[in-house]
N, CA, C, O and the ligand as a Tripos MOL2 file, in Angstrom:
@<TRIPOS>MOLECULE
protein
  301   299    76     0     0
PROTEIN
NO_CHARGES

@<TRIPOS>ATOM
      1 N         -43.0720   -9.2000   -2.9980 N.3       1 MET1
      2 CA        -41.8080   -8.4530   -3.1390 C.3       1 MET1
      3 C         -41.8890   -7.1760   -2.3030 C.2       1 MET1
      4 O         -42.8790   -6.4480   -2.3780 O.2       1 MET1
      5 N         -40.9070   -6.9160   -1.5490 N.am      2 SER2
      6 CA        -40.8820   -5.7140   -0.7120 C.3       2 SER2
      7 C         -40.3410   -4.5260   -1.4950 C.2       2 SER2
      8 O         -39.3400   -4.6360   -2.2030 O.2       2 SER2
      9 N         -41.0080   -3.4060   -1.3580 N.am      3 SER3
     10 CA        -40.5560   -2.2190   -2.0780 C.3       3 SER3
     11 C         -39.2150   -1.7030   -1.5480 C.2       3 SER3
     12 O         -38.4920   -0.9890   -2.2430 O.2       3 SER3
     13 N         -38.9010   -2.0740   -0.3230 N.am      4 ALA4
     14 CA        -37.6520   -1.5950    0.2800 C.3       4 ALA4
     15 C         -36.4270   -2.0990   -0.4890 C.2       4 ALA4
     16 O         -35.3810   -1.4500   -0.5060 O.2       4 ALA4
     17 N         -36.5730   -3.2580   -1.1180 N.am      5 THR5
     18 CA        -35.4270   -3.8280   -1.8290 C.3       5 THR5
     19 C         -35.1210   -3.0710   -3.1200 C.2       5 THR5
     20 O         -34.0740   -3.2720   -3.7360 O.2       5 THR5
     21 N         -36.0470   -2.2000   -3.5220 N.am      6 LEU6
     22 CA        -35.8220   -1.4470   -4.7540 C.3       6 LEU6
     23 C         -34.9660   -0.2060   -4.5280 C.2       6 LEU6
     24 O         -34.4730    0.4080   -5.4740 O.2       6 LEU6
     25 N         -34.8010    0.1460   -3.2730 N.am      7 ILE7
     26 CA        -33.9970    1.3300   -2.9620 C.3       7 ILE7
     27 C         -32.5110    0.9730   -3.0240 C.2       7 ILE7
     28 O         -32.0520    0.0450   -2.3570 O.2       7 ILE7
     29 N         -31.7930    1.7060   -3.8110 N.am      8 ALA8
     30 CA        -30.3650    1.4340   -3.9520 C.3       8 ALA8
     31 C         -29.6500    1.7030   -2.6390 C.2       8 ALA8
     32 O         -29.8960    2.7210   -1.9920 O.2       8 ALA8
     33 N         -28.7870    0.8170   -2.2520 N.am      9 PRO9
     34 CA        -28.0400    1.0280   -1.0080 C.3       9 PRO9
     35 C         -27.0640    2.1910   -1.1290 C.2       9 PRO9
     36 O         -26.6830    2.5980   -2.2260 O.2       9 PRO9
     37 N         -26.6760    2.7070    0.0130 N.am     10 ALA10
     38 CA        -25.8170    3.8910    0.0240 C.3      10 ALA10
     39 C         -24.4130    3.5960   -0.4910 C.2      10 ALA10
     40 O         -23.6880    4.5010   -0.9030 O.2      10 ALA10
     41 N         -24.0440    2.3320   -0.4620 N.am     11 ASP11
     42 CA        -22.6720    2.0140   -0.8770 C.3      11 ASP11
     43 C         -22.5620    1.8080   -2.3860 C.2      11 ASP11
     44 O         -21.5870    1.2380   -2.8760 O.2      11 ASP11
     45 N         -23.5730    2.2790   -3.1140 N.am     12 ARG12
     46 CA        -23.5800    2.0810   -4.5570 C.3      12 ARG12
     47 C         -22.3970    2.7640   -5.2330 C.2      12 ARG12
     48 O         -21.8750    2.2660   -6.2300 O.2      12 ARG12
     49 N         -21.9720    3.9110   -4.6850 N.am     13 HIS13
     50 CA        -20.8730    4.6530   -5.2960 C.3      13 HIS13
     51 C         -19.5160    4.2270   -4.7500 C.2      13 HIS13
     52 O         -18.4930    4.8290   -5.0740 O.2      13 HIS13
     53 N         -19.5120    3.1990   -3.9300 N.am     14 ALA14
     54 CA        -18.2590    2.7790   -3.3050 C.3      14 ALA14
     55 C         -17.2330    2.3360   -4.3490 C.2      14 ALA14
     56 O         -16.0290    2.5210   -4.1740 O.2      14 ALA14
     57 N         -17.7300    1.7530   -5.4300 N.am     15 ALA15
     58 CA        -16.8160    1.2730   -6.4530 C.3      15 ALA15
     59 C         -16.2090    2.4130   -7.2530 C.2      15 ALA15
     60 O         -15.1880    2.2420   -7.9200 O.2      15 ALA15
     61 N         -16.8450    3.5770   -7.1820 N.am     16 ILE16
     62 CA        -16.3370    4.7290   -7.9290 C.3      16 ILE16
     63 C         -15.3180    5.4950   -7.0850 C.2      16 ILE16
     64 O         -14.2440    5.8650   -7.5580 O.2      16 ILE16
     65 N         -15.6770    5.7140   -5.8570 N.am     17 ASP17
     66 CA        -14.7930    6.4520   -4.9680 C.3      17 ASP17
     67 C         -13.7980    5.4820   -4.3300 C.2      17 ASP17
     68 O         -13.8240    5.2420   -3.1230 O.2      17 ASP17
     69 N         -12.9430    4.9470   -5.1520 N.am     18 MET18
     70 CA        -12.0110    3.9340   -4.6800 C.3      18 MET18
     71 C         -10.8530    4.5620   -3.9140 C.2      18 MET18
     72 O         -10.3020    5.5850   -4.3230 O.2      18 MET18
     73 N         -10.5040    3.9550   -2.8350 N.am     19 PRO19
     74 CA         -9.2860    4.3940   -2.1440 C.3      19 PRO19
     75 C          -8.0570    3.9310   -2.9060 C.2      19 PRO19
     76 O          -8.1680    3.1480   -3.8490 O.2      19 PRO19
     77 N          -6.9030    4.4010   -2.5100 N.am     20 ASP20
     78 CA         -5.6760    3.9610   -3.1440 C.3      20 ASP20
     79 C          -5.4190    2.5120   -2.7480 C.2      20 ASP20
     80 O          -5.1020    2.2180   -1.5960 O.2      20 ASP20
     81 N          -5.5600    1.6220   -3.7070 N.am     21 LEU21
     82 CA         -5.4390    0.1980   -3.4000 C.3      21 LEU21
     83 C          -4.0210   -0.3230   -3.5680 C.2      21 LEU21
     84 O          -3.7540   -1.5070   -3.3590 O.2      21 LEU21
     85 N          -3.1250    0.5580   -3.9420 N.am     22 ARG22
     86 CA         -1.7460    0.0930   -4.0870 C.3      22 ARG22
     87 C          -1.2320   -0.3630   -2.7210 C.2      22 ARG22
     88 O          -1.4120    0.3370   -1.7250 O.2      22 ARG22
     89 N          -0.6190   -1.4870   -2.6740 N.am     23 PRO23
     90 CA         -0.2050   -2.0410   -1.3780 C.3      23 PRO23
     91 C           0.8560   -1.1740   -0.7140 C.2      23 PRO23
     92 O           1.7060   -0.5710   -1.3680 O.2      23 PRO23
     93 N           0.7720   -1.1370    0.5990 N.am     24 THR24
     94 CA          1.7560   -0.3800    1.3590 C.3      24 THR24
     95 C           2.3370   -1.2590    2.4550 C.2      24 THR24
     96 O           1.8040   -2.3200    2.7820 O.2      24 THR24
     97 N           3.4180   -0.7990    2.9980 N.am     25 CYS25
     98 CA          4.0630   -1.5180    4.1000 C.3      25 CYS25
     99 C           4.6000   -0.4820    5.0720 C.2      25 CYS25
    100 O           5.2160    0.5030    4.6660 O.2      25 CYS25
    101 N           4.3650   -0.7090    6.3490 N.am     26 SER26
    102 CA          4.8720    0.2420    7.3310 C.3      26 SER26
    103 C           6.1270   -0.3200    7.9950 C.2      26 SER26
    104 O           6.2330   -1.5190    8.2520 O.2      26 SER26
    105 N           7.0460    0.5540    8.2590 N.am     27 CYS27
    106 CA          8.2980    0.1660    8.9080 C.3      27 CYS27
    107 C           7.9950   -0.4340   10.2770 C.2      27 CYS27
    108 O           7.2830    0.1760   11.0750 O.2      27 CYS27
    109 N           8.5220   -1.6130   10.5530 N.am     28 PRO28
    110 CA          8.2670   -2.2560   11.8480 C.3      28 PRO28
    111 C           8.8980   -1.4990   13.0050 C.2      28 PRO28
    112 O           8.5510   -1.7280   14.1630 O.2      28 PRO28
    113 N           9.8090   -0.6100   12.6990 N.am     29 GLU29
    114 CA         10.5080    0.1110   13.7600 C.3      29 GLU29
    115 C           9.8570    1.4640   14.0760 C.2      29 GLU29
    116 O           9.5660    1.7620   15.2340 O.2      29 GLU29
    117 N           9.6320    2.2750   13.0420 N.am     30 CYS30
    118 CA          9.1340    3.6250   13.2920 C.3      30 CYS30
    119 C           7.7400    3.8560   12.7240 C.2      30 CYS30
    120 O           7.1250    4.8870   12.9960 O.2      30 CYS30
    121 N           7.2340    2.9060   11.9380 N.am     31 GLY31
    122 CA          5.8840    3.0420   11.4170 C.3      31 GLY31
    123 C           5.7770    3.8520   10.1400 C.2      31 GLY31
    124 O           4.6720    4.1030    9.6590 O.2      31 GLY31
    125 N           6.9050    4.2640    9.5830 N.am     32 HIS32
    126 CA          6.8920    5.0100    8.3290 C.3      32 HIS32
    127 C           6.2780    4.1380    7.2360 C.2      32 HIS32
    128 O           6.6840    2.9900    7.0500 O.2      32 HIS32
    129 N           5.2980    4.6860    6.5140 N.am     33 VAL33
    130 CA          4.5810    3.9040    5.5090 C.3      33 VAL33
    131 C           5.1970    4.0770    4.1340 C.2      33 VAL33
    132 O           5.4350    5.1910    3.6680 O.2      33 VAL33
    133 N           5.4460    2.9510    3.5040 N.am     34 LEU34
    134 CA          6.0080    2.9560    2.1580 C.3      34 LEU34
    135 C           5.1000    2.1700    1.2280 C.2      34 LEU34
    136 O           4.4070    1.2440    1.6500 O.2      34 LEU34
    137 N           5.1110    2.5450   -0.0260 N.am     35 ARG35
    138 CA          4.3710    1.7750   -1.0160 C.3      35 ARG35
    139 C           5.2310    0.5830   -1.4270 C.2      35 ARG35
    140 O           6.4570    0.6720   -1.4850 O.2      35 ARG35
    141 N           4.5750   -0.5090   -1.7040 N.am     36 VAL36
    142 CA          5.2980   -1.7230   -2.0750 C.3      36 VAL36
    143 C           4.9380   -2.1200   -3.4920 C.2      36 VAL36
    144 O           3.7660   -2.1110   -3.8700 O.2      36 VAL36
    145 N           5.9350   -2.4630   -4.2640 N.am     37 SER37
    146 CA          5.6970   -2.9680   -5.6110 C.3      37 SER37
    147 C           6.4110   -4.3020   -5.7550 C.2      37 SER37
    148 O           7.5800   -4.4260   -5.3900 O.2      37 SER37
    149 N           5.7200   -5.2900   -6.2790 N.am     38 GLY38
    150 CA          6.3360   -6.5900   -6.4520 C.3      38 GLY38
    151 C           6.1640   -7.4660   -5.2260 C.2      38 GLY38
    152 O           5.6090   -7.0480   -4.2090 O.2      38 GLY38
    153 N           6.6480   -8.6800   -5.3450 N.am     39 LEU39
    154 CA          6.4930   -9.6340   -4.2570 C.3      39 LEU39
    155 C           7.8180  -10.2940   -3.9250 C.2      39 LEU39
    156 O           8.7120  -10.4000   -4.7640 O.2      39 LEU39
    157 N           7.9200  -10.7360   -2.6770 N.am     40 GLY40
    158 CA          9.0710  -11.5160   -2.2500 C.3      40 GLY40
    159 C          10.3910  -10.8110   -2.5150 C.2      40 GLY40
    160 O          10.5790   -9.6480   -2.1570 O.2      40 GLY40
    161 N          11.3000  -11.5390   -3.1510 N.am     41 ARG41
    162 CA         12.6430  -10.9990   -3.3750 C.3      41 ARG41
    163 C          12.6480   -9.8500   -4.3630 C.2      41 ARG41
    164 O          13.6130   -9.0890   -4.4400 O.2      41 ARG41
    165 N          11.5590   -9.7250   -5.1260 N.am     42 HIS42
    166 CA         11.4840   -8.6730   -6.1280 C.3      42 HIS42
    167 C          10.7630   -7.4370   -5.6050 C.2      42 HIS42
    168 O          10.4820   -6.4970   -6.3480 O.2      42 HIS42
    169 N          10.4770   -7.4610   -4.3270 N.am     43 ARG43
    170 CA          9.7580   -6.3480   -3.7180 C.3      43 ARG43
    171 C          10.5930   -5.0750   -3.7520 C.2      43 ARG43
    172 O          11.7860   -5.0740   -3.4470 O.2      43 ARG43
    173 N           9.9250   -3.9970   -4.1300 N.am     44 VAL44
    174 CA         10.5930   -2.6980   -4.1570 C.3      44 VAL44
    175 C           9.7350   -1.7150   -3.3730 C.2      44 VAL44
    176 O           8.5090   -1.7210   -3.4780 O.2      44 VAL44
    177 N          10.3870   -0.8810   -2.5970 N.am     45 TYR45
    178 CA          9.6710    0.0980   -1.7860 C.3      45 TYR45
    179 C           9.8190    1.4850   -2.3870 C.2      45 TYR45
    180 O          10.8670    1.8600   -2.9130 O.2      45 TYR45
    181 N           8.7090    2.2410   -2.2860 N.am     46 PHE46
    182 CA          8.7330    3.6290   -2.7240 C.3      46 PHE46
    183 C           8.0920    4.4940   -1.6510 C.2      46 PHE46
    184 O           7.2470    4.0300   -0.8860 O.2      46 PHE46
    185 N           8.4990    5.7470   -1.6020 N.am     47 GLU47
    186 CA          7.8290    6.6920   -0.7260 C.3      47 GLU47
    187 C           6.4100    6.9220   -1.2400 C.2      47 GLU47
    188 O           6.1720    6.9090   -2.4480 O.2      47 GLU47
    189 N           5.4700    7.1330   -0.3210 N.am     48 LEU48
    190 CA          4.0870    7.3820   -0.7350 C.3      48 LEU48
    191 C           3.9910    8.6510   -1.5670 C.2      48 LEU48
    192 O           3.1000    8.7910   -2.4040 O.2      48 LEU48
    193 N           4.9070    9.5640   -1.3300 N.am     49 THR49
    194 CA          4.8890   10.8330   -2.0580 C.3      49 THR49
    195 C           5.4980   10.7070   -3.4460 C.2      49 THR49
    196 O           5.4370   11.6410   -4.2460 O.2      49 THR49
    197 N           6.0880    9.5430   -3.7290 N.am     50 ASP50
    198 CA          6.7110    9.3150   -5.0270 C.3      50 ASP50
    199 C           5.6540    8.7890   -5.9950 C.2      50 ASP50
    200 O           5.5590    7.5860   -6.2360 O.2      50 ASP50
    201 N           4.8680    9.7020   -6.5400 N.am     51 GLU51
    202 CA          3.7160    9.3230   -7.3500 C.3      51 GLU51
    203 C           4.1030    8.5110   -8.5830 C.2      51 GLU51
    204 O           3.3660    7.6140   -8.9910 O.2      51 GLU51
    205 N           5.2190    8.8100   -9.1580 N.am     52 ARG52
    206 CA          5.6060    8.1140  -10.3860 C.3      52 ARG52
    207 C           6.4640    6.8920  -10.1120 C.2      52 ARG52
    208 O           6.8780    6.1880  -11.0330 O.2      52 ARG52
    209 N           6.7260    6.6480   -8.8340 N.am     53 ALA53
    210 CA          7.5100    5.4730   -8.4500 C.3      53 ALA53
    211 C           8.8100    5.3920   -9.2370 C.2      53 ALA53
    212 O           9.1820    4.3300   -9.7360 O.2      53 ALA53
    213 N           9.4940    6.5230   -9.3430 N.am     54 ASP54
    214 CA         10.7460    6.5200  -10.0990 C.3      54 ASP54
    215 C          11.9680    6.6440   -9.1880 C.2      54 ASP54
    216 O          13.0950    6.7940   -9.6600 O.2      54 ASP54
    217 N          11.7290    6.5780   -7.8920 N.am     55 ASP55
    218 CA         12.8430    6.7030   -6.9560 C.3      55 ASP55
    219 C          12.7050    5.6590   -5.8530 C.2      55 ASP55
    220 O          12.3340    5.9810   -4.7250 O.2      55 ASP55
    221 N          13.0040    4.4200   -6.1840 N.am     56 PRO56
    222 CA         12.8130    3.3470   -5.2100 C.3      56 PRO56
    223 C          13.7340    3.4900   -4.0040 C.2      56 PRO56
    224 O          14.8380    4.0270   -4.0930 O.2      56 PRO56
    225 N          13.2420    2.9900   -2.8760 N.am     57 VAL57
    226 CA         14.0510    2.9710   -1.6650 C.3      57 VAL57
    227 C          15.1380    1.9060   -1.8230 C.2      57 VAL57
    228 O          14.8520    0.7270   -2.0310 O.2      57 VAL57
    229 N          16.3670    2.3450   -1.7190 N.am     58 MET58
    230 CA         17.4840    1.4270   -1.9410 C.3      58 MET58
    231 C          17.7930    0.6070   -0.6880 C.2      58 MET58
    232 O          17.5490    1.0350    0.4400 O.2      58 MET58
    233 N          18.3350   -0.5750   -0.9260 N.am     59 ASP59
    234 CA         18.8270   -1.4420    0.1510 C.3      59 ASP59
    235 C          17.7480   -1.9480    1.0910 C.2      59 ASP59
    236 O          18.0480   -2.5670    2.1120 O.2      59 ASP59
    237 N          16.4920   -1.6880    0.7480 N.am     60 ARG60
    238 CA         15.3860   -2.1700    1.5860 C.3      60 ARG60
    239 C          15.5520   -1.7760    3.0460 C.2      60 ARG60
    240 O          15.3310   -2.5800    3.9520 O.2      60 ARG60
    241 N          15.9370   -0.5450    3.2520 N.am     61 VAL61
    242 CA         15.9710   -0.0470    4.6200 C.3      61 VAL61
    243 C          15.0860    1.1910    4.7150 C.2      61 VAL61
    244 O          14.9410    1.9470    3.7550 O.2      61 VAL61
    245 N          14.5030    1.3800    5.8870 N.am     62 CYS62
    246 CA         13.6250    2.5160    6.0940 C.3      62 CYS62
    247 C          14.3920    3.8230    5.8990 C.2      62 CYS62
    248 O          15.4320    4.0210    6.5260 O.2      62 CYS62
    249 N          13.8970    4.7200    5.0400 N.am     63 PRO63
    250 CA         14.5890    5.9830    4.7980 C.3      63 PRO63
    251 C          14.5410    6.9190    6.0010 C.2      63 PRO63
    252 O          15.2600    7.9170    6.0500 O.2      63 PRO63
    253 N          13.6950    6.5910    6.9630 N.am     64 VAL64
    254 CA         13.5680    7.4310    8.1430 C.3      64 VAL64
    255 C          14.5040    6.9760    9.2570 C.2      64 VAL64
    256 O          15.2560    7.7780    9.8110 O.2      64 VAL64
    257 N          14.4560    5.6880    9.5810 N.am     65 CYS65
    258 CA         15.2140    5.2140   10.7380 C.3      65 CYS65
    259 C          16.3090    4.2110   10.3640 C.2      65 CYS65
    260 O          17.1330    3.8510   11.2040 O.2      65 CYS65
    261 N          16.3210    3.7600    9.1090 N.am     66 GLY66
    262 CA         17.3760    2.8580    8.6760 C.3      66 GLY66
    263 C          17.1510    1.4050    9.0600 C.2      66 GLY66
    264 O          18.0190    0.5570    8.8530 O.2      66 GLY66
    265 N          15.9840    1.1240    9.6200 N.am     67 HIS67
    266 CA         15.6830   -0.2550   10.0020 C.3      67 HIS67
    267 C          15.4340   -1.0880    8.7490 C.2      67 HIS67
    268 O          14.8470   -0.5980    7.7840 O.2      67 HIS67
    269 N          15.8710   -2.3300    8.7600 N.am     68 GLY68
    270 CA         15.6690   -3.2120    7.6180 C.3      68 GLY68
    271 C          14.1930   -3.4740    7.3820 C.2      68 GLY68
    272 O          13.4320   -3.6990    8.3230 O.2      68 GLY68
    273 N          13.7970   -3.4430    6.1200 N.am     69 LEU69
    274 CA         12.4020   -3.6900    5.7830 C.3      69 LEU69
    275 C          12.1990   -5.1490    5.3900 C.2      69 LEU69
    276 O          13.1270   -5.7940    4.9010 O.2      69 LEU69
    277 N          10.9910   -5.6740    5.6020 N.am     70 PRO70
    278 CA         10.7210   -7.0620    5.2530 C.3      70 PRO70
    279 C          10.7750   -7.2810    3.7430 C.2      70 PRO70
    280 O          10.5110   -6.3610    2.9680 O.2      70 PRO70
    281 N          11.1140   -8.4870    3.3330 N.am     71 GLY71
    282 CA         11.1120   -8.7950    1.9150 C.3      71 GLY71
    283 C          12.4110   -9.4290    1.4650 C.2      71 GLY71
    284 O          12.4400  -10.1840    0.4930 O.2      71 GLY71
    285 N          13.4820   -9.1210    2.1710 N.am     72 LYS72
    286 CA         14.7710   -9.6710    1.7570 C.3      72 LYS72
    287 C          14.8350  -11.1700    1.9970 C.2      72 LYS72
    288 O          15.3570  -11.9240    1.1760 O.2      72 LYS72
    289 N          14.2990  -11.5860    3.1300 N.am     73 ASN73
    290 CA         14.2710  -13.0060    3.4540 C.3      73 ASN73
    291 C          12.8310  -13.4820    3.5550 C.2      73 ASN73
    292 O          12.1820  -13.2840    4.5820 O.2      73 ASN73
    293 N          12.3270  -14.1070    2.5000 N.am     74 PRO74
    294 CA         10.9330  -14.5650    2.5140 C.3      74 PRO74
    295 C          10.7020  -15.5510    3.6590 C.2      74 PRO74
    296 O          11.5810  -16.3530    3.9740 O.2      74 PRO74
    297 N           9.5500  -15.4930    4.2680 N.am     75 PRO75
    298 CA          9.2380  -16.3910    5.3870 C.3      75 PRO75
    299 C           9.1910  -17.8530    4.9650 C.2      75 PRO75
    300 O           8.9410  -18.7270    5.7940 O.2      75 PRO75
    301 ZN         11.5900    3.2150   10.0710 Zn       76 ZN76
@<TRIPOS>BOND
     1     1     2 1
     2     2     3 1
     3     3     4 2
     4     3     5 am
     5     5     6 1
     6     6     7 1
     7     7     8 2
     8     7     9 am
     9     9    10 1
    10    10    11 1
    11    11    12 2
    12    11    13 am
    13    13    14 1
    14    14    15 1
    15    15    16 2
    16    15    17 am
    17    17    18 1
    18    18    19 1
    19    19    20 2
    20    19    21 am
    21    21    22 1
    22    22    23 1
    23    23    24 2
    24    23    25 am
    25    25    26 1
    26    26    27 1
    27    27    28 2
    28    27    29 am
    29    29    30 1
    30    30    31 1
    31    31    32 2
    32    31    33 am
    33    33    34 1
    34    34    35 1
    35    35    36 2
    36    35    37 am
    37    37    38 1
    38    38    39 1
    39    39    40 2
    40    39    41 am
    41    41    42 1
    42    42    43 1
    43    43    44 2
    44    43    45 am
    45    45    46 1
    46    46    47 1
    47    47    48 2
    48    47    49 am
    49    49    50 1
    50    50    51 1
    51    51    52 2
    52    51    53 am
    53    53    54 1
    54    54    55 1
    55    55    56 2
    56    55    57 am
    57    57    58 1
    58    58    59 1
    59    59    60 2
    60    59    61 am
    61    61    62 1
    62    62    63 1
    63    63    64 2
    64    63    65 am
    65    65    66 1
    66    66    67 1
    67    67    68 2
    68    67    69 am
    69    69    70 1
    70    70    71 1
    71    71    72 2
    72    71    73 am
    73    73    74 1
    74    74    75 1
    75    75    76 2
    76    75    77 am
    77    77    78 1
    78    78    79 1
    79    79    80 2
    80    79    81 am
    81    81    82 1
    82    82    83 1
    83    83    84 2
    84    83    85 am
    85    85    86 1
    86    86    87 1
    87    87    88 2
    88    87    89 am
    89    89    90 1
    90    90    91 1
    91    91    92 2
    92    91    93 am
    93    93    94 1
    94    94    95 1
    95    95    96 2
    96    95    97 am
    97    97    98 1
    98    98    99 1
    99    99   100 2
   100    99   101 am
   101   101   102 1
   102   102   103 1
   103   103   104 2
   104   103   105 am
   105   105   106 1
   106   106   107 1
   107   107   108 2
   108   107   109 am
   109   109   110 1
   110   110   111 1
   111   111   112 2
   112   111   113 am
   113   113   114 1
   114   114   115 1
   115   115   116 2
   116   115   117 am
   117   117   118 1
   118   118   119 1
   119   119   120 2
   120   119   121 am
   121   121   122 1
   122   122   123 1
   123   123   124 2
   124   123   125 am
   125   125   126 1
   126   126   127 1
   127   127   128 2
   128   127   129 am
   129   129   130 1
   130   130   131 1
   131   131   132 2
   132   131   133 am
   133   133   134 1
   134   134   135 1
   135   135   136 2
   136   135   137 am
   137   137   138 1
   138   138   139 1
   139   139   140 2
   140   139   141 am
   141   141   142 1
   142   142   143 1
   143   143   144 2
   144   143   145 am
   145   145   146 1
   146   146   147 1
   147   147   148 2
   148   147   149 am
   149   149   150 1
   150   150   151 1
   151   151   152 2
   152   151   153 am
   153   153   154 1
   154   154   155 1
   155   155   156 2
   156   155   157 am
   157   157   158 1
   158   158   159 1
   159   159   160 2
   160   159   161 am
   161   161   162 1
   162   162   163 1
   163   163   164 2
   164   163   165 am
   165   165   166 1
   166   166   167 1
   167   167   168 2
   168   167   169 am
   169   169   170 1
   170   170   171 1
   171   171   172 2
   172   171   173 am
   173   173   174 1
   174   174   175 1
   175   175   176 2
   176   175   177 am
   177   177   178 1
   178   178   179 1
   179   179   180 2
   180   179   181 am
   181   181   182 1
   182   182   183 1
   183   183   184 2
   184   183   185 am
   185   185   186 1
   186   186   187 1
   187   187   188 2
   188   187   189 am
   189   189   190 1
   190   190   191 1
   191   191   192 2
   192   191   193 am
   193   193   194 1
   194   194   195 1
   195   195   196 2
   196   195   197 am
   197   197   198 1
   198   198   199 1
   199   199   200 2
   200   199   201 am
   201   201   202 1
   202   202   203 1
   203   203   204 2
   204   203   205 am
   205   205   206 1
   206   206   207 1
   207   207   208 2
   208   207   209 am
   209   209   210 1
   210   210   211 1
   211   211   212 2
   212   211   213 am
   213   213   214 1
   214   214   215 1
   215   215   216 2
   216   215   217 am
   217   217   218 1
   218   218   219 1
   219   219   220 2
   220   219   221 am
   221   221   222 1
   222   222   223 1
   223   223   224 2
   224   223   225 am
   225   225   226 1
   226   226   227 1
   227   227   228 2
   228   227   229 am
   229   229   230 1
   230   230   231 1
   231   231   232 2
   232   231   233 am
   233   233   234 1
   234   234   235 1
   235   235   236 2
   236   235   237 am
   237   237   238 1
   238   238   239 1
   239   239   240 2
   240   239   241 am
   241   241   242 1
   242   242   243 1
   243   243   244 2
   244   243   245 am
   245   245   246 1
   246   246   247 1
   247   247   248 2
   248   247   249 am
   249   249   250 1
   250   250   251 1
   251   251   252 2
   252   251   253 am
   253   253   254 1
   254   254   255 1
   255   255   256 2
   256   255   257 am
   257   257   258 1
   258   258   259 1
   259   259   260 2
   260   259   261 am
   261   261   262 1
   262   262   263 1
   263   263   264 2
   264   263   265 am
   265   265   266 1
   266   266   267 1
   267   267   268 2
   268   267   269 am
   269   269   270 1
   270   270   271 1
   271   271   272 2
   272   271   273 am
   273   273   274 1
   274   274   275 1
   275   275   276 2
   276   275   277 am
   277   277   278 1
   278   278   279 1
   279   279   280 2
   280   279   281 am
   281   281   282 1
   282   282   283 1
   283   283   284 2
   284   283   285 am
   285   285   286 1
   286   286   287 1
   287   287   288 2
   288   287   289 am
   289   289   290 1
   290   290   291 1
   291   291   292 2
   292   291   293 am
   293   293   294 1
   294   294   295 1
   295   295   296 2
   296   295   297 am
   297   297   298 1
   298   298   299 1
   299   299   300 2
@<TRIPOS>SUBSTRUCTURE
     1 MET1         2 RESIDUE 1 A MET
     2 SER2         6 RESIDUE 1 A SER
     3 SER3        10 RESIDUE 1 A SER
     4 ALA4        14 RESIDUE 1 A ALA
     5 THR5        18 RESIDUE 1 A THR
     6 LEU6        22 RESIDUE 1 A LEU
     7 ILE7        26 RESIDUE 1 A ILE
     8 ALA8        30 RESIDUE 1 A ALA
     9 PRO9        34 RESIDUE 1 A PRO
    10 ALA10       38 RESIDUE 1 A ALA
    11 ASP11       42 RESIDUE 1 A ASP
    12 ARG12       46 RESIDUE 1 A ARG
    13 HIS13       50 RESIDUE 1 A HIS
    14 ALA14       54 RESIDUE 1 A ALA
    15 ALA15       58 RESIDUE 1 A ALA
    16 ILE16       62 RESIDUE 1 A ILE
    17 ASP17       66 RESIDUE 1 A ASP
    18 MET18       70 RESIDUE 1 A MET
    19 PRO19       74 RESIDUE 1 A PRO
    20 ASP20       78 RESIDUE 1 A ASP
    21 LEU21       82 RESIDUE 1 A LEU
    22 ARG22       86 RESIDUE 1 A ARG
    23 PRO23       90 RESIDUE 1 A PRO
    24 THR24       94 RESIDUE 1 A THR
    25 CYS25       98 RESIDUE 1 A CYS
    26 SER26      102 RESIDUE 1 A SER
    27 CYS27      106 RESIDUE 1 A CYS
    28 PRO28      110 RESIDUE 1 A PRO
    29 GLU29      114 RESIDUE 1 A GLU
    30 CYS30      118 RESIDUE 1 A CYS
    31 GLY31      122 RESIDUE 1 A GLY
    32 HIS32      126 RESIDUE 1 A HIS
    33 VAL33      130 RESIDUE 1 A VAL
    34 LEU34      134 RESIDUE 1 A LEU
    35 ARG35      138 RESIDUE 1 A ARG
    36 VAL36      142 RESIDUE 1 A VAL
    37 SER37      146 RESIDUE 1 A SER
    38 GLY38      150 RESIDUE 1 A GLY
    39 LEU39      154 RESIDUE 1 A LEU
    40 GLY40      158 RESIDUE 1 A GLY
    41 ARG41      162 RESIDUE 1 A ARG
    42 HIS42      166 RESIDUE 1 A HIS
    43 ARG43      170 RESIDUE 1 A ARG
    44 VAL44      174 RESIDUE 1 A VAL
    45 TYR45      178 RESIDUE 1 A TYR
    46 PHE46      182 RESIDUE 1 A PHE
    47 GLU47      186 RESIDUE 1 A GLU
    48 LEU48      190 RESIDUE 1 A LEU
    49 THR49      194 RESIDUE 1 A THR
    50 ASP50      198 RESIDUE 1 A ASP
    51 GLU51      202 RESIDUE 1 A GLU
    52 ARG52      206 RESIDUE 1 A ARG
    53 ALA53      210 RESIDUE 1 A ALA
    54 ASP54      214 RESIDUE 1 A ASP
    55 ASP55      218 RESIDUE 1 A ASP
    56 PRO56      222 RESIDUE 1 A PRO
    57 VAL57      226 RESIDUE 1 A VAL
    58 MET58      230 RESIDUE 1 A MET
    59 ASP59      234 RESIDUE 1 A ASP
    60 ARG60      238 RESIDUE 1 A ARG
    61 VAL61      242 RESIDUE 1 A VAL
    62 CYS62      246 RESIDUE 1 A CYS
    63 PRO63      250 RESIDUE 1 A PRO
    64 VAL64      254 RESIDUE 1 A VAL
    65 CYS65      258 RESIDUE 1 A CYS
    66 GLY66      262 RESIDUE 1 A GLY
    67 HIS67      266 RESIDUE 1 A HIS
    68 GLY68      270 RESIDUE 1 A GLY
    69 LEU69      274 RESIDUE 1 A LEU
    70 PRO70      278 RESIDUE 1 A PRO
    71 GLY71      282 RESIDUE 1 A GLY
    72 LYS72      286 RESIDUE 1 A LYS
    73 ASN73      290 RESIDUE 1 A ASN
    74 PRO74      294 RESIDUE 1 A PRO
    75 PRO75      298 RESIDUE 1 A PRO
    76 ZN76       301 GROUP 0 **** ****
């Protein structure tokens, strides 16, 4: 048995220092990033700054450029 295997790897704390895993979607037109909740036709977009997700983006259009966001017509 090699003693080297007893040393804990550096990524041991990776599970603790978790990044924000909430899914996001970027506008295909301007790149504005929105948080996504739900799937397919039930998809709802929120601003990343909307921590409580109480102000959904209406009409599935980018609040910055007005470009239609994906989700209305499932592939
Ligand atoms: Zn946009």
